[in-house]
Structure formats: structure tokens, C-alpha cells
KOLGUVO-88481 format. One record per atom (N, C-alpha, C): residue in one letter; atom name; x, y, z. Coordinates in steps of 0.1 Angstrom, whole numbers, padded with zeros to 4 digits. Example, Ala and Ser with C-alpha at 12.3 -4.5 7.8 and 13.67 -1.06 7.14 Angstrom:
code: A	site: N	x: 0132	y: -0057	z: 0078
code: A	site: CA	x: 0123	y: -0045	z: 0078
code: A	site: C	x: 0132	y: -0033	z: 0078
code: S	site: N	x: 0128	y: -0022	z: 0071
code: S	site: CA	x: 0137	y: -0011	z: 0071
code: S	site: C	x: 0129	y: 0000	z: 0079
***
This chain:
code: M	site: N	x: 0008	y: -0012	z: 0000
code: M	site: CA	x: 0000	y: 0000	z: 0000
code: M	site: C	x: 0009	y: 0013	z: 0000
code: K	site: N	x: 0019	y: 0012	z: 0008
code: K	site: CA	x: 0028	y: 0024	z: 0009
code: K	site: C	x: 0035	y: 0026	z: -0005
code: R	site: N	x: 0038	y: 0015	z: -0012
code: R	site: CA	x: 0045	y: 0016	z: -0024
code: R	site: C	x: 0035	y: 0023	z: -0035
code: I	site: N	x: 0022	y: 0019	z: -0035
code: I	site: CA	x: 0012	y: 0025	z: -0044
code: I	site: C	x: 0011	y: 0039	z: -0041
code: L	site: N	x: 0010	y: 0043	z: -0029
code: L	site: CA	x: 0009	y: 0057	z: -0025
code: L	site: C	x: 0021	y: 0065	z: -0029
code: M	site: N	x: 0032	y: 0060	z: -0028
code: M	site: CA	x: 0045	y: 0066	z: -0033
code: M	site: C	x: 0044	y: 0068	z: -0048
code: M	site: N	x: 0040	y: 0059	z: -0055
code: M	site: CA	x: 0039	y: 0060	z: -0070
code: M	site: C	x: 0029	y: 0070	z: -0074
code: I	site: N	x: 0018	y: 0071	z: -0067
code: I	site: CA	x: 0008	y: 0082	z: -0070
code: I	site: C	x: 0013	y: 0095	z: -0067
code: V	site: N	x: 0020	y: 0097	z: -0056
code: V	site: CA	x: 0027	y: 0110	z: -0053
code: V	site: C	x: 0036	y: 0114	z: -0064
code: M	site: N	x: 0045	y: 0105	z: -0069
code: M	site: CA	x: 0055	y: 0107	z: -0079
code: M	site: C	x: 0048	y: 0111	z: -0092
code: L	site: N	x: 0037	y: 0104	z: -0096
code: L	site: CA	x: 0030	y: 0107	z: -0108
code: L	site: C	x: 0023	y: 0121	z: -0108
code: V	site: N	x: 0018	y: 0124	z: -0097
code: V	site: CA	x: 0012	y: 0137	z: -0095
code: V	site: C	x: 0022	y: 0148	z: -0097
code: G	site: N	x: 0034	y: 0146	z: -0091
code: G	site: CA	x: 0045	y: 0155	z: -0092
code: G	site: C	x: 0049	y: 0157	z: -0106
code: I	site: N	x: 0051	y: 0146	z: -0114
code: I	site: CA	x: 0055	y: 0147	z: -0127
code: I	site: C	x: 0045	y: 0154	z: -0136
code: L	site: N	x: 0032	y: 0151	z: -0135
code: L	site: CA	x: 0022	y: 0156	z: -0143
code: L	site: C	x: 0020	y: 0171	z: -0140
code: G	site: N	x: 0023	y: 0175	z: -0127
code: G	site: CA	x: 0021	y: 0190	z: -0124
code: G	site: C	x: 0033	y: 0198	z: -0126
code: A	site: N	x: 0044	y: 0192	z: -0130
code: A	site: CA	x: 0057	y: 0199	z: -0132
code: A	site: C	x: 0056	y: 0208	z: -0144
code: E	site: N	x: 0062	y: 0221	z: -0142
code: E	site: CA	x: 0062	y: 0230	z: -0153
code: E	site: C	x: 0076	y: 0234	z: -0157
code: T	site: N	x: 0078	y: 0238	z: -0169
code: T	site: CA	x: 0091	y: 0243	z: -0172
code: T	site: C	x: 0094	y: 0256	z: -0166
code: E	site: N	x: 0106	y: 0258	z: -0160
code: E	site: CA	x: 0110	y: 0271	z: -0155
code: E	site: C	x: 0118	y: 0278	z: -0165
code: F	site: N	x: 0114	y: 0290	z: -0169
code: F	site: CA	x: 0122	y: 0297	z: -0179
code: F	site: C	x: 0135	y: 0303	z: -0173
code: A	site: N	x: 0145	y: 0302	z: -0182
code: A	site: CA	x: 0158	y: 0308	z: -0178
code: A	site: C	x: 0156	y: 0323	z: -0180
code: E	site: N	x: 0164	y: 0331	z: -0173
code: E	site: CA	x: 0164	y: 0345	z: -0174
code: E	site: C	x: 0173	y: 0349	z: -0185
code: P	site: N	x: 0170	y: 0360	z: -0193
code: P	site: CA	x: 0157	y: 0365	z: -0194
code: P	site: C	x: 0147	y: 0357	z: -0200
code: K	site: N	x: 0134	y: 0359	z: -0196
code: K	site: CA	x: 0123	y: 0350	z: -0201
code: K	site: C	x: 0121	y: 0354	z: -0215
code: P	site: N	x: 0116	y: 0345	z: -0224
code: P	site: CA	x: 0114	y: 0348	z: -0238
code: P	site: C	x: 0103	y: 0358	z: -0239
code: S	site: N	x: 0105	y: 0368	z: -0248
code: S	site: CA	x: 0094	y: 0378	z: -0251
code: S	site: C	x: 0096	y: 0383	z: -0265
code: I	site: N	x: 0087	y: 0392	z: -0269
code: I	site: CA	x: 0089	y: 0398	z: -0282
code: I	site: C	x: 0102	y: 0406	z: -0283
code: D	site: N	x: 0105	y: 0413	z: -0272
code: D	site: CA	x: 0118	y: 0421	z: -0272
code: D	site: C	x: 0131	y: 0412	z: -0270
code: N	site: N	x: 0128	y: 0400	z: -0265
code: N	site: CA	x: 0140	y: 0391	z: -0262
code: N	site: C	x: 0136	y: 0377	z: -0265
code: P	site: N	x: 0135	y: 0374	z: -0278
code: P	site: CA	x: 0130	y: 0362	z: -0283
code: P	site: C	x: 0141	y: 0351	z: -0281
code: R	site: N	x: 0138	y: 0339	z: -0280
code: R	site: CA	x: 0147	y: 0328	z: -0281
code: R	site: C	x: 0151	y: 0326	z: -0295
code: Q	site: N	x: 0164	y: 0325	z: -0297
code: Q	site: CA	x: 0170	y: 0324	z: -0311
code: Q	site: C	x: 0175	y: 0310	z: -0312
code: I	site: N	x: 0168	y: 0302	z: -0321
code: I	site: CA	x: 0170	y: 0288	z: -0322
code: I	site: C	x: 0174	y: 0285	z: -0337
code: V	site: N	x: 0184	y: 0277	z: -0339
code: V	site: CA	x: 0188	y: 0272	z: -0352
code: V	site: C	x: 0188	y: 0256	z: -0352
code: F	site: N	x: 0181	y: 0251	z: -0361
code: F	site: CA	x: 0181	y: 0237	z: -0364
code: F	site: C	x: 0188	y: 0234	z: -0377
code: C	site: N	x: 0193	y: 0222	z: -0380
code: C	site: CA	x: 0197	y: 0218	z: -0392
code: C	site: C	x: 0191	y: 0205	z: -0397
code: I	site: N	x: 0190	y: 0205	z: -0410
code: I	site: CA	x: 0185	y: 0192	z: -0417
code: I	site: C	x: 0197	y: 0187	z: -0425
code: T	site: N	x: 0203	y: 0176	z: -0421
code: T	site: CA	x: 0215	y: 0171	z: -0428
code: T	site: C	x: 0212	y: 0157	z: -0434
code: E	site: N	x: 0201	y: 0151	z: -0431
code: E	site: CA	x: 0198	y: 0138	z: -0436
code: E	site: C	x: 0186	y: 0139	z: -0446
code: G	site: N	x: 0186	y: 0131	z: -0456
code: G	site: CA	x: 0176	y: 0132	z: -0466
code: G	site: C	x: 0164	y: 0123	z: -0466
code: D	site: N	x: 0163	y: 0115	z: -0455
code: D	site: CA	x: 0151	y: 0106	z: -0455
code: D	site: C	x: 0139	y: 0113	z: -0449
code: D	site: N	x: 0127	y: 0108	z: -0452
code: D	site: CA	x: 0115	y: 0115	z: -0447
code: D	site: C	x: 0114	y: 0116	z: -0432
code: E	site: N	x: 0118	y: 0105	z: -0425
code: E	site: CA	x: 0117	y: 0105	z: -0411
code: E	site: C	x: 0125	y: 0117	z: -0404
code: S	site: N	x: 0137	y: 0117	z: -0409
code: S	site: CA	x: 0147	y: 0127	z: -0403
code: S	site: C	x: 0142	y: 0142	z: -0406
code: I	site: N	x: 0138	y: 0144	z: -0418
code: I	site: CA	x: 0133	y: 0157	z: -0422
code: I	site: C	x: 0121	y: 0161	z: -0414
code: H	site: N	x: 0111	y: 0152	z: -0413
code: H	site: CA	x: 0099	y: 0154	z: -0405
code: H	site: C	x: 0102	y: 0156	z: -0391
code: H	site: N	x: 0111	y: 0149	z: -0386
code: H	site: CA	x: 0116	y: 0150	z: -0371
code: H	site: C	x: 0120	y: 0165	z: -0368
code: V	site: N	x: 0128	y: 0170	z: -0377
code: V	site: CA	x: 0133	y: 0184	z: -0375
code: V	site: C	x: 0121	y: 0193	z: -0376
code: L	site: N	x: 0112	y: 0192	z: -0386
code: L	site: CA	x: 0101	y: 0201	z: -0388
code: L	site: C	x: 0091	y: 0200	z: -0376
code: S	site: N	x: 0089	y: 0188	z: -0371
code: S	site: CA	x: 0080	y: 0186	z: -0359
code: S	site: C	x: 0086	y: 0192	z: -0347
code: S	site: N	x: 0099	y: 0191	z: -0345
code: S	site: CA	x: 0106	y: 0197	z: -0333
code: S	site: C	x: 0105	y: 0212	z: -0334
code: A	site: N	x: 0107	y: 0218	z: -0346
code: A	site: CA	x: 0106	y: 0232	z: -0348
code: A	site: C	x: 0091	y: 0236	z: -0344
code: N	site: N	x: 0081	y: 0229	z: -0349
code: N	site: CA	x: 0068	y: 0232	z: -0346
code: N	site: C	x: 0065	y: 0231	z: -0331
code: N	site: N	x: 0070	y: 0221	z: -0324
code: N	site: CA	x: 0068	y: 0220	z: -0310
code: N	site: C	x: 0074	y: 0232	z: -0302
code: V	site: N	x: 0086	y: 0237	z: -0306
code: V	site: CA	x: 0092	y: 0248	z: -0300
code: V	site: C	x: 0083	y: 0261	z: -0302
code: L	site: N	x: 0078	y: 0262	z: -0314
code: L	site: CA	x: 0069	y: 0274	z: -0317
code: L	site: C	x: 0056	y: 0273	z: -0309
code: K	site: N	x: 0051	y: 0261	z: -0307
code: K	site: CA	x: 0039	y: 0260	z: -0299
code: K	site: C	x: 0041	y: 0263	z: -0285
code: F	site: N	x: 0053	y: 0259	z: -0279
code: F	site: CA	x: 0055	y: 0261	z: -0266
code: F	site: C	x: 0058	y: 0276	z: -0262
code: Y	site: N	x: 0067	y: 0282	z: -0269
code: Y	site: CA	x: 0071	y: 0296	z: -0267
code: Y	site: C	x: 0061	y: 0306	z: -0273
code: G	site: N	x: 0054	y: 0302	z: -0284
code: G	site: CA	x: 0047	y: 0312	z: -0291
code: G	site: C	x: 0056	y: 0318	z: -0302
code: P	site: N	x: 0051	y: 0318	z: -0315
code: P	site: CA	x: 0059	y: 0323	z: -0326
code: P	site: C	x: 0064	y: 0337	z: -0323
code: E	site: N	x: 0057	y: 0345	z: -0316
code: E	site: CA	x: 0062	y: 0359	z: -0313
code: E	site: C	x: 0074	y: 0359	z: -0304
code: N	site: N	x: 0076	y: 0349	z: -0297
code: N	site: CA	x: 0088	y: 0349	z: -0287
code: N	site: C	x: 0100	y: 0341	z: -0293
code: V	site: N	x: 0099	y: 0338	z: -0305
code: V	site: CA	x: 0110	y: 0329	z: -0311
code: V	site: C	x: 0115	y: 0335	z: -0324
code: E	site: N	x: 0128	y: 0335	z: -0326
code: E	site: CA	x: 0134	y: 0336	z: -0339
code: E	site: C	x: 0140	y: 0323	z: -0343
code: M	site: N	x: 0136	y: 0317	z: -0354
code: M	site: CA	x: 0140	y: 0304	z: -0358
code: M	site: C	x: 0145	y: 0303	z: -0372
code: C	site: N	x: 0156	y: 0295	z: -0373
code: C	site: CA	x: 0162	y: 0293	z: -0386
code: C	site: C	x: 0164	y: 0278	z: -0388
code: I	site: N	x: 0161	y: 0272	z: -0399
code: I	site: CA	x: 0164	y: 0259	z: -0402
code: I	site: C	x: 0173	y: 0259	z: -0415
code: V	site: N	x: 0185	y: 0253	z: -0413
code: V	site: CA	x: 0196	y: 0252	z: -0423
code: V	site: C	x: 0196	y: 0239	z: -0429
code: A	site: N	x: 0195	y: 0238	z: -0442
code: A	site: CA	x: 0195	y: 0225	z: -0450
code: A	site: C	x: 0207	y: 0223	z: -0458
code: Y	site: N	x: 0215	y: 0213	z: -0455
code: Y	site: CA	x: 0227	y: 0210	z: -0463
code: Y	site: C	x: 0229	y: 0195	z: -0464
code: Y	site: N	x: 0239	y: 0192	z: -0472
code: Y	site: CA	x: 0242	y: 0178	z: -0475
code: Y	site: C	x: 0229	y: 0171	z: -0479
code: H	site: N	x: 0226	y: 0159	z: -0475
code: H	site: CA	x: 0214	y: 0152	z: -0480
code: H	site: C	x: 0201	y: 0159	z: -0476
code: G	site: N	x: 0202	y: 0167	z: -0465
code: G	site: CA	x: 0191	y: 0174	z: -0460
code: G	site: C	x: 0185	y: 0185	z: -0469
code: I	site: N	x: 0193	y: 0189	z: -0479
code: I	site: CA	x: 0188	y: 0199	z: -0489
code: I	site: C	x: 0175	y: 0195	z: -0494
code: R	site: N	x: 0172	y: 0182	z: -0495
code: R	site: CA	x: 0159	y: 0177	z: -0499
code: R	site: C	x: 0147	y: 0183	z: -0491
code: G	site: N	x: 0150	y: 0188	z: -0479
code: G	site: CA	x: 0140	y: 0194	z: -0471
code: G	site: C	x: 0135	y: 0208	z: -0476
code: V	site: N	x: 0142	y: 0214	z: -0485
code: V	site: CA	x: 0138	y: 0227	z: -0491
code: V	site: C	x: 0135	y: 0226	z: -0506
code: L	site: N	x: 0133	y: 0214	z: -0511
code: L	site: CA	x: 0131	y: 0213	z: -0526
code: L	site: C	x: 0116	y: 0214	z: -0528
code: S	site: N	x: 0111	y: 0222	z: -0537
code: S	site: CA	x: 0097	y: 0224	z: -0540
code: S	site: C	x: 0090	y: 0211	z: -0546
code: K	site: N	x: 0098	y: 0202	z: -0552
code: K	site: CA	x: 0092	y: 0190	z: -0557
code: K	site: C	x: 0088	y: 0180	z: -0546
code: E	site: N	x: 0093	y: 0182	z: -0534
code: E	site: CA	x: 0089	y: 0173	z: -0523
code: E	site: C	x: 0077	y: 0179	z: -0517
code: K	site: N	x: 0065	y: 0176	z: -0523
code: K	site: CA	x: 0052	y: 0182	z: -0519
code: K	site: C	x: 0048	y: 0182	z: -0505
code: E	site: N	x: 0049	y: 0169	z: -0499
code: E	site: CA	x: 0044	y: 0168	z: -0485
code: E	site: C	x: 0053	y: 0176	z: -0476
code: I	site: N	x: 0066	y: 0176	z: -0478
code: I	site: CA	x: 0076	y: 0184	z: -0470
code: I	site: C	x: 0074	y: 0198	z: -0472
code: A	site: N	x: 0072	y: 0202	z: -0485
code: A	site: CA	x: 0070	y: 0217	z: -0489
code: A	site: C	x: 0058	y: 0223	z: -0482
code: V	site: N	x: 0048	y: 0215	z: -0480
code: V	site: CA	x: 0036	y: 0220	z: -0473
code: V	site: C	x: 0039	y: 0224	z: -0459
code: R	site: N	x: 0047	y: 0215	z: -0452
code: R	site: CA	x: 0051	y: 0218	z: -0438
code: R	site: C	x: 0061	y: 0229	z: -0437
code: V	site: N	x: 0070	y: 0230	z: -0447
code: V	site: CA	x: 0079	y: 0241	z: -0447
code: V	site: C	x: 0072	y: 0254	z: -0448
code: D	site: N	x: 0063	y: 0255	z: -0458
code: D	site: CA	x: 0055	y: 0267	z: -0460
code: D	site: C	x: 0048	y: 0271	z: -0448
code: A	site: N	x: 0042	y: 0262	z: -0441
code: A	site: CA	x: 0034	y: 0264	z: -0429
code: A	site: C	x: 0044	y: 0271	z: -0418
code: L	site: N	x: 0056	y: 0266	z: -0417
code: L	site: CA	x: 0065	y: 0271	z: -0407
code: L	site: C	x: 0069	y: 0285	z: -0411
code: M	site: N	x: 0071	y: 0287	z: -0424
code: M	site: CA	x: 0075	y: 0300	z: -0430
code: M	site: C	x: 0064	y: 0310	z: -0426
code: Q	site: N	x: 0052	y: 0306	z: -0426
code: Q	site: CA	x: 0041	y: 0316	z: -0423
code: Q	site: C	x: 0042	y: 0321	z: -0408
code: Y	site: N	x: 0049	y: 0313	z: -0400
code: Y	site: CA	x: 0052	y: 0317	z: -0386
code: Y	site: C	x: 0066	y: 0325	z: -0385
code: G	site: N	x: 0072	y: 0328	z: -0396
code: G	site: CA	x: 0084	y: 0335	z: -0395
code: G	site: C	x: 0097	y: 0327	z: -0394
code: V	site: N	x: 0095	y: 0314	z: -0396
code: V	site: CA	x: 0107	y: 0306	z: -0396
code: V	site: C	x: 0115	y: 0308	z: -0409
code: E	site: N	x: 0128	y: 0310	z: -0407
code: E	site: CA	x: 0137	y: 0312	z: -0419
code: E	site: C	x: 0142	y: 0298	z: -0424
code: F	site: N	x: 0142	y: 0296	z: -0437
code: F	site: CA	x: 0148	y: 0284	z: -0442
code: F	site: C	x: 0160	y: 0288	z: -0451
code: V	site: N	x: 0171	y: 0281	z: -0448
code: V	site: CA	x: 0183	y: 0285	z: -0455
code: V	site: C	x: 0189	y: 0272	z: -0462
code: A	site: N	x: 0193	y: 0273	z: -0474
code: A	site: CA	x: 0199	y: 0262	z: -0482
code: A	site: C	x: 0214	y: 0265	z: -0484
code: C	site: N	x: 0222	y: 0255	z: -0484
code: C	site: CA	x: 0236	y: 0255	z: -0486
code: C	site: C	x: 0239	y: 0256	z: -0501
code: G	site: N	x: 0246	y: 0267	z: -0505
code: G	site: CA	x: 0249	y: 0269	z: -0519
code: G	site: C	x: 0260	y: 0259	z: -0524
code: N	site: N	x: 0269	y: 0255	z: -0515
code: N	site: CA	x: 0279	y: 0244	z: -0518
code: N	site: C	x: 0272	y: 0231	z: -0522
code: T	site: N	x: 0262	y: 0227	z: -0514
code: T	site: CA	x: 0255	y: 0215	z: -0516
code: T	site: C	x: 0246	y: 0216	z: -0529
code: M	site: N	x: 0241	y: 0227	z: -0531
code: M	site: CA	x: 0233	y: 0229	z: -0544
code: M	site: C	x: 0242	y: 0228	z: -0556
code: R	site: N	x: 0254	y: 0233	z: -0555
code: R	site: CA	x: 0263	y: 0232	z: -0566
code: R	site: C	x: 0268	y: 0218	z: -0568
code: T	site: N	x: 0271	y: 0211	z: -0557
code: T	site: CA	x: 0276	y: 0197	z: -0558
code: T	site: C	x: 0265	y: 0188	z: -0564
code: K	site: N	x: 0252	y: 0190	z: -0560
code: K	site: CA	x: 0241	y: 0182	z: -0564
code: K	site: C	x: 0234	y: 0187	z: -0576
code: K	site: N	x: 0239	y: 0199	z: -0582
code: K	site: CA	x: 0234	y: 0205	z: -0594
code: K	site: C	x: 0219	y: 0209	z: -0592
code: I	site: N	x: 0216	y: 0215	z: -0581
code: I	site: CA	x: 0203	y: 0220	z: -0578
code: I	site: C	x: 0203	y: 0235	z: -0581
code: K	site: N	x: 0192	y: 0239	z: -0588
code: K	site: CA	x: 0191	y: 0253	z: -0592
code: K	site: C	x: 0182	y: 0260	z: -0581
code: E	site: N	x: 0185	y: 0273	z: -0579
code: E	site: CA	x: 0177	y: 0280	z: -0569
code: E	site: C	x: 0162	y: 0280	z: -0572
code: S	site: N	x: 0158	y: 0279	z: -0585
code: S	site: CA	x: 0144	y: 0278	z: -0589
code: S	site: C	x: 0137	y: 0265	z: -0584
code: E	site: N	x: 0145	y: 0255	z: -0580
code: E	site: CA	x: 0140	y: 0242	z: -0575
code: E	site: C	x: 0137	y: 0243	z: -0560
code: L	site: N	x: 0140	y: 0254	z: -0554
code: L	site: CA	x: 0139	y: 0255	z: -0539
code: L	site: C	x: 0124	y: 0260	z: -0536
code: I	site: N	x: 0120	y: 0258	z: -0525
code: I	site: CA	x: 0107	y: 0263	z: -0520
code: I	site: C	x: 0108	y: 0278	z: -0519
code: D	site: N	x: 0098	y: 0285	z: -0524
code: D	site: CA	x: 0099	y: 0300	z: -0525
code: D	site: C	x: 0101	y: 0305	z: -0511
code: G	site: N	x: 0110	y: 0315	z: -0510
code: G	site: CA	x: 0113	y: 0320	z: -0496
code: G	site: C	x: 0125	y: 0315	z: -0490
code: T	site: N	x: 0131	y: 0304	z: -0496
code: T	site: CA	x: 0143	y: 0298	z: -0490
code: T	site: C	x: 0155	y: 0307	z: -0494
code: E	site: N	x: 0163	y: 0311	z: -0485
code: E	site: CA	x: 0175	y: 0319	z: -0486
code: E	site: C	x: 0186	y: 0309	z: -0490
code: V	site: N	x: 0195	y: 0313	z: -0499
code: V	site: CA	x: 0208	y: 0305	z: -0502
code: V	site: C	x: 0220	y: 0312	z: -0496
code: V	site: N	x: 0228	y: 0305	z: -0489
code: V	site: CA	x: 0240	y: 0310	z: -0484
code: V	site: C	x: 0252	y: 0302	z: -0490
code: T	site: N	x: 0264	y: 0307	z: -0489
code: T	site: CA	x: 0275	y: 0300	z: -0495
code: T	site: C	x: 0277	y: 0285	z: -0489
code: A	site: N	x: 0278	y: 0285	z: -0476
code: A	site: CA	x: 0280	y: 0272	z: -0469
code: A	site: C	x: 0270	y: 0271	z: -0457
code: G	site: N	x: 0263	y: 0260	z: -0457
code: G	site: CA	x: 0253	y: 0258	z: -0446
code: G	site: C	x: 0260	y: 0256	z: -0432
code: I	site: N	x: 0271	y: 0249	z: -0432
code: I	site: CA	x: 0278	y: 0247	z: -0420
code: I	site: C	x: 0283	y: 0260	z: -0414
code: V	site: N	x: 0288	y: 0269	z: -0422
code: V	site: CA	x: 0293	y: 0282	z: -0418
code: V	site: C	x: 0281	y: 0290	z: -0412
code: E	site: N	x: 0269	y: 0289	z: -0419
code: E	site: CA	x: 0258	y: 0296	z: -0414
code: E	site: C	x: 0255	y: 0291	z: -0399
code: M	site: N	x: 0256	y: 0278	z: -0397
code: M	site: CA	x: 0253	y: 0273	z: -0383
code: M	site: C	x: 0263	y: 0278	z: -0374
code: I	site: N	x: 0276	y: 0278	z: -0378
code: I	site: CA	x: 0287	y: 0283	z: -0369
code: I	site: C	x: 0284	y: 0297	z: -0365
code: E	site: N	x: 0281	y: 0306	z: -0375
code: E	site: CA	x: 0280	y: 0320	z: -0372
code: E	site: C	x: 0268	y: 0323	z: -0364
code: R	site: N	x: 0257	y: 0315	z: -0366
code: R	site: CA	x: 0245	y: 0318	z: -0358
code: R	site: C	x: 0248	y: 0314	z: -0343
code: V	site: N	x: 0254	y: 0302	z: -0341
code: V	site: CA	x: 0257	y: 0298	z: -0327
code: V	site: C	x: 0267	y: 0308	z: -0321
code: K	site: N	x: 0277	y: 0313	z: -0329
code: K	site: CA	x: 0287	y: 0322	z: -0324
code: K	site: C	x: 0280	y: 0336	z: -0319
code: S	site: N	x: 0270	y: 0339	z: -0326
code: S	site: CA	x: 0263	y: 0351	z: -0323
code: S	site: C	x: 0252	y: 0350	z: -0312
code: G	site: N	x: 0251	y: 0338	z: -0306
code: G	site: CA	x: 0242	y: 0335	z: -0295
code: G	site: C	x: 0230	y: 0327	z: -0297
code: W	site: N	x: 0228	y: 0322	z: -0309
code: W	site: CA	x: 0217	y: 0313	z: -0312
code: W	site: C	x: 0219	y: 0299	z: -0306
code: T	site: N	x: 0208	y: 0293	z: -0302
code: T	site: CA	x: 0209	y: 0279	z: -0296
code: T	site: C	x: 0207	y: 0269	z: -0308
code: Y	site: N	x: 0217	y: 0260	z: -0308
code: Y	site: CA	x: 0217	y: 0250	z: -0319
code: Y	site: C	x: 0210	y: 0237	z: -0313
code: I	site: N	x: 0200	y: 0233	z: -0321
code: I	site: CA	x: 0193	y: 0221	z: -0317
code: I	site: C	x: 0194	y: 0211	z: -0328
code: K	site: N	x: 0198	y: 0199	z: -0324
code: K	site: CA	x: 0199	y: 0187	z: -0334
code: K	site: C	x: 0190	y: 0177	z: -0328
code: P	site: N	x: 0177	y: 0175	z: -0333
code: P	site: CA	x: 0168	y: 0165	z: -0328
code: P	site: C	x: 0172	y: 0151	z: -0331
***
């Protein structure tokens, strides 16, 4: 009986737990700056990154987040307009202000034209350098 009571107390504690925000708390004036990358080209990996980004937006609220998703290597597939199912999700995230960035080096290597990208995708010289510079300037890097 004592064991069951202890388990109930623990379960109530877990269900009632809330995230404590680090200072300064996220706000319009001080948004969380988060950068994700898509480096793998399979559907599951791409959707995992997009779902993780969506979860972060839901939790903080899109007005309290600046978010960028950088696609390079095989992950460039995540910003190709011909990938209809993925493109719908990318477009939805763009509507909430999420930036999508494609690696120019990957595009050149894979012979991808800018016209093949989802409208609104920015192209940079090197995706990995974009990641480094964002992290260096204070963005939080998330690799789901």
C-alpha cells in the first residue's frame, strides 16, 4: 500500500511539473533564437526536424522565437519544392516567420538550381558556416 501511495505522489508531481524559464524570459523584445539543421535526406529525419521546430513554436509562441532551419548535405531535400508533402510543412513554418536556408555548396555539388527551392528559401555559400555564425552570435543549436 505504501508503495502504491508513493507511486501516486510521484505521478502527480511529474504531471504537475512546469518548465521554469531561464532569465531573461522569452518575449517579443527578447526572443529565443534557435537554429536547427537538416542534414539527412530521409523523410523521417526531415519530418523530425520540422516537428521539433513546430513544438518549440507552440511552446514559446511564434512571437517569442526567432528560428532558422539550415538544410545542407542530403538534408537539402527538405527545401526542394518537388517534395510536396515536406514543402507544405515548410511553407506552414514560414508563415510563422521561420527562416529556411539552403547551402549553396550542396546545391552546386548536387546540381540544384535556386528555382528548384521552396519559395522564400535563402541561399548561403555554406550551410555549416551559417550554423557556426548563428551559434557564435548567441543562437541555440538544436539537433533533434
